[in-house]
mmCIF file of the N, C-alpha and C atoms, coordinates in Angstrom:
data_MODEL
# 
_entry.id   MODEL 
# 
loop_
_atom_site.group_PDB 
_atom_site.id 
_atom_site.type_symbol 
_atom_site.label_atom_id 
_atom_site.label_alt_id 
_atom_site.label_comp_id 
_atom_site.label_asym_id 
_atom_site.label_entity_id 
_atom_site.label_seq_id 
_atom_site.pdbx_PDB_ins_code 
_atom_site.Cartn_x 
_atom_site.Cartn_y 
_atom_site.Cartn_z 
_atom_site.occupancy 
_atom_site.B_iso_or_equiv 
_atom_site.pdbx_formal_charge 
_atom_site.auth_seq_id 
_atom_site.auth_comp_id 
_atom_site.auth_asym_id 
_atom_site.auth_atom_id 
_atom_site.pdbx_PDB_model_num 
ATOM 1   N N  . MET A 1 1  ? -33.780 -14.597 76.144 1.00 0.00 ? 1  MET A N  1 
ATOM 2   C CA . MET A 1 1  ? -32.867 -13.318 76.625 1.00 0.00 ? 1  MET A CA 1 
ATOM 3   C C  . MET A 1 1  ? -32.407 -13.863 77.944 1.00 0.00 ? 1  MET A C  1 
ATOM 4   N N  . ARG A 1 2  ? -30.788 -13.241 77.743 1.00 0.00 ? 2  ARG A N  1 
ATOM 5   C CA . ARG A 1 2  ? -30.115 -13.642 78.946 1.00 0.00 ? 2  ARG A CA 1 
ATOM 6   C C  . ARG A 1 2  ? -29.619 -12.121 79.806 1.00 0.00 ? 2  ARG A C  1 
ATOM 7   N N  . PHE A 1 3  ? -29.723 -12.131 80.548 1.00 0.00 ? 3  PHE A N  1 
ATOM 8   C CA . PHE A 1 3  ? -29.147 -10.905 81.210 1.00 0.00 ? 3  PHE A CA 1 
ATOM 9   C C  . PHE A 1 3  ? -27.594 -11.169 82.230 1.00 0.00 ? 3  PHE A C  1 
ATOM 10  N N  . TYR A 1 4  ? -26.774 -10.341 81.798 1.00 0.00 ? 4  TYR A N  1 
ATOM 11  C CA . TYR A 1 4  ? -25.442 -10.379 82.088 1.00 0.00 ? 4  TYR A CA 1 
ATOM 12  C C  . TYR A 1 4  ? -24.882 -9.340  83.415 1.00 0.00 ? 4  TYR A C  1 
ATOM 13  N N  . PRO A 1 5  ? -25.713 -9.371  84.442 1.00 0.00 ? 5  PRO A N  1 
ATOM 14  C CA . PRO A 1 5  ? -25.219 -8.163  85.399 1.00 0.00 ? 5  PRO A CA 1 
ATOM 15  C C  . PRO A 1 5  ? -23.487 -7.849  85.629 1.00 0.00 ? 5  PRO A C  1 
ATOM 16  N N  . TRP A 1 6  ? -23.206 -6.858  85.916 1.00 0.00 ? 6  TRP A N  1 
ATOM 17  C CA . TRP A 1 6  ? -21.608 -6.300  86.690 1.00 0.00 ? 6  TRP A CA 1 
ATOM 18  C C  . TRP A 1 6  ? -21.411 -6.959  87.470 1.00 0.00 ? 6  TRP A C  1 
ATOM 19  N N  . THR A 1 7  ? -20.323 -8.158  87.544 1.00 0.00 ? 7  THR A N  1 
ATOM 20  C CA . THR A 1 7  ? -19.945 -8.828  88.619 1.00 0.00 ? 7  THR A CA 1 
ATOM 21  C C  . THR A 1 7  ? -19.602 -8.031  89.935 1.00 0.00 ? 7  THR A C  1 
ATOM 22  N N  . GLY A 1 8  ? -18.566 -6.808  89.480 1.00 0.00 ? 8  GLY A N  1 
ATOM 23  C CA . GLY A 1 8  ? -18.229 -6.282  90.361 1.00 0.00 ? 8  GLY A CA 1 
ATOM 24  C C  . GLY A 1 8  ? -16.510 -6.507  90.402 1.00 0.00 ? 8  GLY A C  1 
ATOM 25  N N  . ALA A 1 9  ? -16.152 -7.679  89.388 1.00 0.00 ? 9  ALA A N  1 
ATOM 26  C CA . ALA A 1 9  ? -14.904 -8.132  89.567 1.00 0.00 ? 9  ALA A CA 1 
ATOM 27  C C  . ALA A 1 9  ? -13.653 -6.991  89.184 1.00 0.00 ? 9  ALA A C  1 
ATOM 28  N N  . ASN A 1 10 ? -13.873 -6.010  88.191 1.00 0.00 ? 10 ASN A N  1 
ATOM 29  C CA . ASN A 1 10 ? -13.324 -4.839  87.678 1.00 0.00 ? 10 ASN A CA 1 
ATOM 30  C C  . ASN A 1 10 ? -14.364 -3.699  87.063 1.00 0.00 ? 10 ASN A C  1 
ATOM 31  N N  . GLN A 1 11 ? -13.695 -2.744  86.425 1.00 0.00 ? 11 GLN A N  1 
ATOM 32  C CA . GLN A 1 11 ? -14.562 -1.642  86.308 1.00 0.00 ? 11 GLN A CA 1 
ATOM 33  C C  . GLN A 1 11 ? -14.245 -1.195  84.716 1.00 0.00 ? 11 GLN A C  1 
ATOM 34  N N  . LEU A 1 12 ? -13.766 -2.487  83.957 1.00 0.00 ? 12 LEU A N  1 
ATOM 35  C CA . LEU A 1 12 ? -14.138 -2.176  82.511 1.00 0.00 ? 12 LEU A CA 1 
ATOM 36  C C  . LEU A 1 12 ? -15.336 -2.576  81.472 1.00 0.00 ? 12 LEU A C  1 
ATOM 37  N N  . THR A 1 13 ? -16.310 -1.467  82.308 1.00 0.00 ? 13 THR A N  1 
ATOM 38  C CA . THR A 1 13 ? -17.622 -1.921  81.470 1.00 0.00 ? 13 THR A CA 1 
ATOM 39  C C  . THR A 1 13 ? -17.872 -1.089  79.979 1.00 0.00 ? 13 THR A C  1 
ATOM 40  N N  . MET A 1 14 ? -17.249 -0.205  79.547 1.00 0.00 ? 14 MET A N  1 
ATOM 41  C CA . MET A 1 14 ? -16.989 0.722   78.750 1.00 0.00 ? 14 MET A CA 1 
ATOM 42  C C  . MET A 1 14 ? -15.915 1.183   78.186 1.00 0.00 ? 14 MET A C  1 
ATOM 43  N N  . LEU A 1 15 ? -15.769 1.055   76.783 1.00 0.00 ? 15 LEU A N  1 
ATOM 44  C CA . LEU A 1 15 ? -14.633 1.404   76.005 1.00 0.00 ? 15 LEU A CA 1 
ATOM 45  C C  . LEU A 1 15 ? -14.835 2.059   74.859 1.00 0.00 ? 15 LEU A C  1 
ATOM 46  N N  . ALA A 1 16 ? -14.683 3.445   74.563 1.00 0.00 ? 16 ALA A N  1 
ATOM 47  C CA . ALA A 1 16 ? -14.911 4.037   73.371 1.00 0.00 ? 16 ALA A CA 1 
ATOM 48  C C  . ALA A 1 16 ? -14.049 4.712   72.764 1.00 0.00 ? 16 ALA A C  1 
ATOM 49  N N  . THR A 1 17 ? -13.629 4.190   71.047 1.00 0.00 ? 17 THR A N  1 
ATOM 50  C CA . THR A 1 17 ? -12.507 5.268   70.861 1.00 0.00 ? 17 THR A CA 1 
ATOM 51  C C  . THR A 1 17 ? -12.724 5.444   69.390 1.00 0.00 ? 17 THR A C  1 
ATOM 52  N N  . SER A 1 18 ? -11.864 6.160   68.478 1.00 0.00 ? 18 SER A N  1 
ATOM 53  C CA . SER A 1 18 ? -12.247 6.311   67.308 1.00 0.00 ? 18 SER A CA 1 
ATOM 54  C C  . SER A 1 18 ? -12.128 5.227   66.434 1.00 0.00 ? 18 SER A C  1 
ATOM 55  N N  . GLU A 1 19 ? -11.688 4.031   66.954 1.00 0.00 ? 19 GLU A N  1 
ATOM 56  C CA . GLU A 1 19 ? -11.741 2.825   66.411 1.00 0.00 ? 19 GLU A CA 1 
ATOM 57  C C  . GLU A 1 19 ? -12.279 1.753   66.513 1.00 0.00 ? 19 GLU A C  1 
ATOM 58  N N  . SER A 1 20 ? -13.325 1.788   67.681 1.00 0.00 ? 20 SER A N  1 
ATOM 59  C CA . SER A 1 20 ? -14.305 0.480   68.476 1.00 0.00 ? 20 SER A CA 1 
ATOM 60  C C  . SER A 1 20 ? -15.007 1.437   69.275 1.00 0.00 ? 20 SER A C  1 
ATOM 61  N N  . ILE A 1 21 ? -15.833 0.504   69.796 1.00 0.00 ? 21 ILE A N  1 
ATOM 62  C CA . ILE A 1 21 ? -16.617 0.185   71.202 1.00 0.00 ? 21 ILE A CA 1 
ATOM 63  C C  . ILE A 1 21 ? -16.532 -0.779  71.736 1.00 0.00 ? 21 ILE A C  1 
ATOM 64  N N  . ALA A 1 22 ? -16.177 -1.176  72.824 1.00 0.00 ? 22 ALA A N  1 
ATOM 65  C CA . ALA A 1 22 ? -16.110 -2.352  73.510 1.00 0.00 ? 22 ALA A CA 1 
ATOM 66  C C  . ALA A 1 22 ? -16.669 -2.297  75.125 1.00 0.00 ? 22 ALA A C  1 
ATOM 67  N N  . LEU A 1 23 ? -17.551 -3.451  75.196 1.00 0.00 ? 23 LEU A N  1 
ATOM 68  C CA . LEU A 1 23 ? -18.151 -3.478  76.628 1.00 0.00 ? 23 LEU A CA 1 
ATOM 69  C C  . LEU A 1 23 ? -17.485 -4.858  77.158 1.00 0.00 ? 23 LEU A C  1 
ATOM 70  N N  . GLY A 1 24 ? -17.502 -4.659  78.321 1.00 0.00 ? 24 GLY A N  1 
ATOM 71  C CA . GLY A 1 24 ? -17.210 -5.510  79.402 1.00 0.00 ? 24 GLY A CA 1 
ATOM 72  C C  . GLY A 1 24 ? -15.665 -5.976  78.787 1.00 0.00 ? 24 GLY A C  1 
ATOM 73  N N  . GLY A 1 25 ? -14.530 -6.364  79.738 1.00 0.00 ? 25 GLY A N  1 
ATOM 74  C CA . GLY A 1 25 ? -13.491 -6.881  79.523 1.00 0.00 ? 25 GLY A CA 1 
ATOM 75  C C  . GLY A 1 25 ? -12.899 -7.936  80.516 1.00 0.00 ? 25 GLY A C  1 
ATOM 76  N N  . GLY A 1 26 ? -11.365 -7.754  80.497 1.00 0.00 ? 26 GLY A N  1 
ATOM 77  C CA . GLY A 1 26 ? -10.891 -9.059  81.621 1.00 0.00 ? 26 GLY A CA 1 
ATOM 78  C C  . GLY A 1 26 ? -10.864 -10.163 81.206 1.00 0.00 ? 26 GLY A C  1 
ATOM 79  N N  . GLY A 1 27 ? -9.620  -10.863 81.393 1.00 0.00 ? 27 GLY A N  1 
ATOM 80  C CA . GLY A 1 27 ? -9.900  -12.256 80.953 1.00 0.00 ? 27 GLY A CA 1 
ATOM 81  C C  . GLY A 1 27 ? -9.427  -12.522 79.760 1.00 0.00 ? 27 GLY A C  1 
ATOM 82  N N  . GLY A 1 28 ? -8.799  -11.475 78.929 1.00 0.00 ? 28 GLY A N  1 
ATOM 83  C CA . GLY A 1 28 ? -8.300  -11.616 77.473 1.00 0.00 ? 28 GLY A CA 1 
ATOM 84  C C  . GLY A 1 28 ? -9.456  -11.207 76.649 1.00 0.00 ? 28 GLY A C  1 
ATOM 85  N N  . SER A 1 29 ? -10.063 -10.789 76.755 1.00 0.00 ? 29 SER A N  1 
ATOM 86  C CA . SER A 1 29 ? -11.391 -10.696 75.624 1.00 0.00 ? 29 SER A CA 1 
ATOM 87  C C  . SER A 1 29 ? -12.336 -9.715  76.142 1.00 0.00 ? 29 SER A C  1 
ATOM 88  N N  . PHE A 1 30 ? -12.894 -8.976  75.221 1.00 0.00 ? 30 PHE A N  1 
ATOM 89  C CA . PHE A 1 30 ? -14.121 -7.858  75.580 1.00 0.00 ? 30 PHE A CA 1 
ATOM 90  C C  . PHE A 1 30 ? -15.465 -8.761  75.233 1.00 0.00 ? 30 PHE A C  1 
ATOM 91  N N  . GLY A 1 31 ? -16.464 -8.675  76.341 1.00 0.00 ? 31 GLY A N  1 
ATOM 92  C CA . GLY A 1 31 ? -18.036 -9.174  76.006 1.00 0.00 ? 31 GLY A CA 1 
ATOM 93  C C  . GLY A 1 31 ? -18.557 -8.862  74.372 1.00 0.00 ? 31 GLY A C  1 
ATOM 94  N N  . LEU A 1 32 ? -18.328 -7.832  74.142 1.00 0.00 ? 32 LEU A N  1 
ATOM 95  C CA . LEU A 1 32 ? -18.848 -7.078  73.202 1.00 0.00 ? 32 LEU A CA 1 
ATOM 96  C C  . LEU A 1 32 ? -17.529 -6.272  72.360 1.00 0.00 ? 32 LEU A C  1 
ATOM 97  N N  . TYR A 1 33 ? -17.447 -6.343  71.246 1.00 0.00 ? 33 TYR A N  1 
ATOM 98  C CA . TYR A 1 33 ? -16.438 -5.143  70.402 1.00 0.00 ? 33 TYR A CA 1 
ATOM 99  C C  . TYR A 1 33 ? -16.998 -4.983  69.097 1.00 0.00 ? 33 TYR A C  1 
ATOM 100 N N  . LEU A 1 34 ? -17.036 -3.945  68.955 1.00 0.00 ? 34 LEU A N  1 
ATOM 101 C CA . LEU A 1 34 ? -17.601 -3.538  67.620 1.00 0.00 ? 34 LEU A CA 1 
ATOM 102 C C  . LEU A 1 34 ? -16.377 -2.454  66.887 1.00 0.00 ? 34 LEU A C  1 
ATOM 103 N N  . GLU A 1 35 ? -16.419 -2.580  65.762 1.00 0.00 ? 35 GLU A N  1 
ATOM 104 C CA . GLU A 1 35 ? -15.198 -2.343  64.984 1.00 0.00 ? 35 GLU A CA 1 
ATOM 105 C C  . GLU A 1 35 ? -15.659 -0.600  64.638 1.00 0.00 ? 35 GLU A C  1 
ATOM 106 N N  . ASP A 1 36 ? -14.727 0.325   64.222 1.00 0.00 ? 36 ASP A N  1 
ATOM 107 C CA . ASP A 1 36 ? -15.444 1.866   63.786 1.00 0.00 ? 36 ASP A CA 1 
ATOM 108 C C  . ASP A 1 36 ? -16.111 2.005   63.061 1.00 0.00 ? 36 ASP A C  1 
ATOM 109 N N  . ASP A 1 37 ? -16.438 0.689   61.963 1.00 0.00 ? 37 ASP A N  1 
ATOM 110 C CA . ASP A 1 37 ? -17.463 0.721   60.552 1.00 0.00 ? 37 ASP A CA 1 
ATOM 111 C C  . ASP A 1 37 ? -18.773 0.219   61.236 1.00 0.00 ? 37 ASP A C  1 
ATOM 112 N N  . PHE A 1 38 ? -18.870 -0.552  62.423 1.00 0.00 ? 38 PHE A N  1 
ATOM 113 C CA . PHE A 1 38 ? -19.807 -0.854  62.698 1.00 0.00 ? 38 PHE A CA 1 
ATOM 114 C C  . PHE A 1 38 ? -20.633 -2.147  62.170 1.00 0.00 ? 38 PHE A C  1 
ATOM 115 N N  . GLY A 1 39 ? -19.321 -2.846  61.129 1.00 0.00 ? 39 GLY A N  1 
ATOM 116 C CA . GLY A 1 39 ? -19.719 -3.841  60.381 1.00 0.00 ? 39 GLY A CA 1 
ATOM 117 C C  . GLY A 1 39 ? -19.406 -4.899  60.519 1.00 0.00 ? 39 GLY A C  1 
ATOM 118 N N  . SER A 1 40 ? -18.461 -5.158  61.536 1.00 0.00 ? 40 SER A N  1 
ATOM 119 C CA . SER A 1 40 ? -18.032 -6.310  62.301 1.00 0.00 ? 40 SER A CA 1 
ATOM 120 C C  . SER A 1 40 ? -17.709 -6.019  63.712 1.00 0.00 ? 40 SER A C  1 
ATOM 121 N N  . GLY A 1 41 ? -17.571 -7.193  64.299 1.00 0.00 ? 41 GLY A N  1 
ATOM 122 C CA . GLY A 1 41 ? -16.784 -7.271  65.699 1.00 0.00 ? 41 GLY A CA 1 
ATOM 123 C C  . GLY A 1 41 ? -16.879 -8.553  66.415 1.00 0.00 ? 41 GLY A C  1 
ATOM 124 N N  . SER A 1 42 ? -16.408 -8.660  67.505 1.00 0.00 ? 42 SER A N  1 
ATOM 125 C CA . SER A 1 42 ? -16.106 -9.986  67.982 1.00 0.00 ? 42 SER A CA 1 
ATOM 126 C C  . SER A 1 42 ? -16.624 -10.095 69.407 1.00 0.00 ? 42 SER A C  1 
ATOM 127 N N  . THR A 1 43 ? -17.046 -11.312 69.968 1.00 0.00 ? 43 THR A N  1 
ATOM 128 C CA . THR A 1 43 ? -17.383 -11.408 71.521 1.00 0.00 ? 43 THR A CA 1 
ATOM 129 C C  . THR A 1 43 ? -16.827 -12.511 72.096 1.00 0.00 ? 43 THR A C  1 
ATOM 130 N N  . GLY A 1 44 ? -16.692 -12.752 73.622 1.00 0.00 ? 44 GLY A N  1 
ATOM 131 C CA . GLY A 1 44 ? -16.080 -13.343 74.376 1.00 0.00 ? 44 GLY A CA 1 
ATOM 132 C C  . GLY A 1 44 ? -16.462 -13.394 75.825 1.00 0.00 ? 44 GLY A C  1 
ATOM 133 N N  . HIS A 1 45 ? -16.195 -14.244 76.534 1.00 0.00 ? 45 HIS A N  1 
ATOM 134 C CA . HIS A 1 45 ? -16.339 -14.389 77.987 1.00 0.00 ? 45 HIS A CA 1 
ATOM 135 C C  . HIS A 1 45 ? -15.208 -13.254 78.378 1.00 0.00 ? 45 HIS A C  1 
ATOM 136 N N  . CYS A 1 46 ? -16.153 -12.583 79.266 1.00 0.00 ? 46 CYS A N  1 
ATOM 137 C CA . CYS A 1 46 ? -15.226 -11.264 79.955 1.00 0.00 ? 46 CYS A CA 1 
ATOM 138 C C  . CYS A 1 46 ? -15.466 -11.230 81.402 1.00 0.00 ? 46 CYS A C  1 
ATOM 139 N N  . GLU A 1 47 ? -14.517 -11.033 82.381 1.00 0.00 ? 47 GLU A N  1 
ATOM 140 C CA . GLU A 1 47 ? -15.233 -11.094 83.686 1.00 0.00 ? 47 GLU A CA 1 
ATOM 141 C C  . GLU A 1 47 ? -15.586 -10.165 84.382 1.00 0.00 ? 47 GLU A C  1 
ATOM 142 N N  . THR A 1 48 ? -15.925 -8.620  83.504 1.00 0.00 ? 48 THR A N  1 
ATOM 143 C CA . THR A 1 48 ? -16.825 -7.726  83.728 1.00 0.00 ? 48 THR A CA 1 
ATOM 144 C C  . THR A 1 48 ? -18.152 -8.482  84.001 1.00 0.00 ? 48 THR A C  1 
ATOM 145 N N  . PHE A 1 49 ? -18.844 -9.270  82.847 1.00 0.00 ? 49 PHE A N  1 
ATOM 146 C CA . PHE A 1 49 ? -20.369 -9.665  83.209 1.00 0.00 ? 49 PHE A CA 1 
ATOM 147 C C  . PHE A 1 49 ? -20.525 -10.987 83.012 1.00 0.00 ? 49 PHE A C  1 
ATOM 148 N N  . MET A 1 50 ? -19.233 -12.063 83.254 1.00 0.00 ? 50 MET A N  1 
ATOM 149 C CA . MET A 1 50 ? -18.762 -13.278 83.518 1.00 0.00 ? 50 MET A CA 1 
ATOM 150 C C  . MET A 1 50 ? -19.992 -13.776 82.234 1.00 0.00 ? 50 MET A C  1 
ATOM 151 N N  . ASN A 1 51 ? -20.067 -13.498 81.072 1.00 0.00 ? 51 ASN A N  1 
ATOM 152 C CA . ASN A 1 51 ? -20.995 -13.665 79.976 1.00 0.00 ? 51 ASN A CA 1 
ATOM 153 C C  . ASN A 1 51 ? -20.119 -14.606 79.434 1.00 0.00 ? 51 ASN A C  1 
ATOM 154 N N  . GLU A 1 52 ? -21.184 -15.769 78.560 1.00 0.00 ? 52 GLU A N  1 
ATOM 155 C CA . GLU A 1 52 ? -21.247 -16.544 77.428 1.00 0.00 ? 52 GLU A CA 1 
ATOM 156 C C  . GLU A 1 52 ? -20.809 -15.995 76.328 1.00 0.00 ? 52 GLU A C  1 
ATOM 157 N N  . PRO A 1 53 ? -19.910 -16.127 75.368 1.00 0.00 ? 53 PRO A N  1 
ATOM 158 C CA . PRO A 1 53 ? -19.951 -15.285 73.997 1.00 0.00 ? 53 PRO A CA 1 
ATOM 159 C C  . PRO A 1 53 ? -21.440 -15.113 73.471 1.00 0.00 ? 53 PRO A C  1 
ATOM 160 N N  . LEU A 1 54 ? -21.705 -14.143 73.152 1.00 0.00 ? 54 LEU A N  1 
ATOM 161 C CA . LEU A 1 54 ? -22.846 -13.224 72.586 1.00 0.00 ? 54 LEU A CA 1 
ATOM 162 C C  . LEU A 1 54 ? -23.496 -14.506 71.288 1.00 0.00 ? 54 LEU A C  1 
ATOM 163 N N  . CYS A 1 55 ? -22.585 -15.049 70.548 1.00 0.00 ? 55 CYS A N  1 
ATOM 164 C CA . CYS A 1 55 ? -22.915 -15.710 69.166 1.00 0.00 ? 55 CYS A CA 1 
ATOM 165 C C  . CYS A 1 55 ? -21.982 -16.742 69.288 1.00 0.00 ? 55 CYS A C  1 
ATOM 166 N N  . SER A 1 56 ? -22.157 -17.807 68.327 1.00 0.00 ? 56 SER A N  1 
ATOM 167 C CA . SER A 1 56 ? -21.399 -19.066 67.893 1.00 0.00 ? 56 SER A CA 1 
ATOM 168 C C  . SER A 1 56 ? -20.272 -18.954 67.628 1.00 0.00 ? 56 SER A C  1 
ATOM 169 N N  . GLN A 1 57 ? -19.599 -17.920 66.898 1.00 0.00 ? 57 GLN A N  1 
ATOM 170 C CA . GLN A 1 57 ? -18.410 -17.253 66.281 1.00 0.00 ? 57 GLN A CA 1 
ATOM 171 C C  . GLN A 1 57 ? -17.663 -16.244 67.025 1.00 0.00 ? 57 GLN A C  1 
ATOM 172 N N  . GLU A 1 58 ? -16.248 -16.541 67.706 1.00 0.00 ? 58 GLU A N  1 
ATOM 173 C CA . GLU A 1 58 ? -16.093 -15.081 68.168 1.00 0.00 ? 58 GLU A CA 1 
ATOM 174 C C  . GLU A 1 58 ? -15.905 -13.685 67.344 1.00 0.00 ? 58 GLU A C  1 
ATOM 175 N N  . ARG A 1 59 ? -15.834 -14.161 65.834 1.00 0.00 ? 59 ARG A N  1 
ATOM 176 C CA . ARG A 1 59 ? -15.860 -12.804 65.251 1.00 0.00 ? 59 ARG A CA 1 
ATOM 177 C C  . ARG A 1 59 ? -17.128 -12.755 64.226 1.00 0.00 ? 59 ARG A C  1 
ATOM 178 N N  . PHE A 1 60 ? -17.670 -11.840 64.043 1.00 0.00 ? 60 PHE A N  1 
ATOM 179 C CA . PHE A 1 60 ? -18.808 -11.824 63.533 1.00 0.00 ? 60 PHE A CA 1 
ATOM 180 C C  . PHE A 1 60 ? -19.329 -10.520 62.464 1.00 0.00 ? 60 PHE A C  1 
ATOM 181 N N  . GLU A 1 61 ? -20.111 -10.712 61.570 1.00 0.00 ? 61 GLU A N  1 
ATOM 182 C CA . GLU A 1 61 ? -20.587 -9.281  60.873 1.00 0.00 ? 61 GLU A CA 1 
ATOM 183 C C  . GLU A 1 61 ? -21.877 -8.813  61.188 1.00 0.00 ? 61 GLU A C  1 
ATOM 184 N N  . VAL A 1 62 ? -21.976 -8.080  61.382 1.00 0.00 ? 62 VAL A N  1 
ATOM 185 C CA . VAL A 1 62 ? -23.255 -7.071  61.828 1.00 0.00 ? 62 VAL A CA 1 
ATOM 186 C C  . VAL A 1 62 ? -23.791 -6.905  60.767 1.00 0.00 ? 62 VAL A C  1 
ATOM 187 N N  . HIS A 1 63 ? -25.384 -7.556  60.743 1.00 0.00 ? 63 HIS A N  1 
ATOM 188 C CA . HIS A 1 63 ? -26.455 -7.179  59.979 1.00 0.00 ? 63 HIS A CA 1 
ATOM 189 C C  . HIS A 1 63 ? -27.200 -6.133  60.238 1.00 0.00 ? 63 HIS A C  1 
ATOM 190 N N  . THR A 1 64 ? -27.807 -5.828  61.368 1.00 0.00 ? 64 THR A N  1 
ATOM 191 C CA . THR A 1 64 ? -28.725 -4.388  62.016 1.00 0.00 ? 64 THR A CA 1 
ATOM 192 C C  . THR A 1 64 ? -27.885 -4.496  63.359 1.00 0.00 ? 64 THR A C  1 
ATOM 193 N N  . LEU A 1 65 ? -28.360 -2.789  63.253 1.00 0.00 ? 65 LEU A N  1 
ATOM 194 C CA . LEU A 1 65 ? -27.608 -2.634  64.551 1.00 0.00 ? 65 LEU A CA 1 
ATOM 195 C C  . LEU A 1 65 ? -28.673 -1.530  64.972 1.00 0.00 ? 65 LEU A C  1 
ATOM 196 N N  . GLU A 1 66 ? -29.140 -1.434  66.291 1.00 0.00 ? 66 GLU A N  1 
ATOM 197 C CA . GLU A 1 66 ? -30.350 -0.135  66.769 1.00 0.00 ? 66 GLU A CA 1 
ATOM 198 C C  . GLU A 1 66 ? -29.769 0.249   67.997 1.00 0.00 ? 66 GLU A C  1 
ATOM 199 N N  . LEU A 1 67 ? -29.668 1.330   68.109 1.00 0.00 ? 67 LEU A N  1 
ATOM 200 C CA . LEU A 1 67 ? -29.217 2.315   69.014 1.00 0.00 ? 67 LEU A CA 1 
ATOM 201 C C  . LEU A 1 67 ? -30.397 3.153   69.914 1.00 0.00 ? 67 LEU A C  1 
ATOM 202 N N  . TRP A 1 68 ? -29.973 3.075   71.319 1.00 0.00 ? 68 TRP A N  1 
ATOM 203 C CA . TRP A 1 68 ? -31.423 3.702   72.164 1.00 0.00 ? 68 TRP A CA 1 
ATOM 204 C C  . TRP A 1 68 ? -30.567 5.078   72.416 1.00 0.00 ? 68 TRP A C  1 
ATOM 205 N N  . GLY A 1 69 ? -31.140 5.581   72.769 1.00 0.00 ? 69 GLY A N  1 
ATOM 206 C CA . GLY A 1 69 ? -30.887 7.295   73.430 1.00 0.00 ? 69 GLY A CA 1 
ATOM 207 C C  . GLY A 1 69 ? -31.373 7.296   74.488 1.00 0.00 ? 69 GLY A C  1 
ATOM 208 N N  . PHE A 1 70 ? -31.484 8.349   75.835 1.00 0.00 ? 70 PHE A N  1 
ATOM 209 C CA . PHE A 1 70 ? -32.385 8.550   76.772 1.00 0.00 ? 70 PHE A CA 1 
ATOM 210 C C  . PHE A 1 70 ? -32.203 9.868   77.077 1.00 0.00 ? 70 PHE A C  1 
ATOM 211 N N  . GLU A 1 71 ? -32.822 10.755  77.128 1.00 0.00 ? 71 GLU A N  1 
ATOM 212 C CA . GLU A 1 71 ? -33.059 12.332  77.576 1.00 0.00 ? 71 GLU A CA 1 
ATOM 213 C C  . GLU A 1 71 ? -33.654 12.364  78.899 1.00 0.00 ? 71 GLU A C  1 
ATOM 214 N N  . LEU A 1 72 ? -32.367 12.930  80.253 1.00 0.00 ? 72 LEU A N  1 
ATOM 215 C CA . LEU A 1 72 ? -32.749 13.218  81.354 1.00 0.00 ? 72 LEU A CA 1 
ATOM 216 C C  . LEU A 1 72 ? -33.629 14.620  81.235 1.00 0.00 ? 72 LEU A C  1 
# 
């Protein structure tokens, strides 16, 4: 498991629209980008987390998606 904390380089932590969900940004790519059908996405290096791409190919197909929610 790898951990990529927020670098403080920007405020591009999350973007959600009716067309996609993206985590991290800056430098020309999102750390994680999921399309509206949750069936495909992309990953790349981003300034927000200074992460390595999360898989070997920039574009990928989603096979399983697990979401967690928290109640306060």
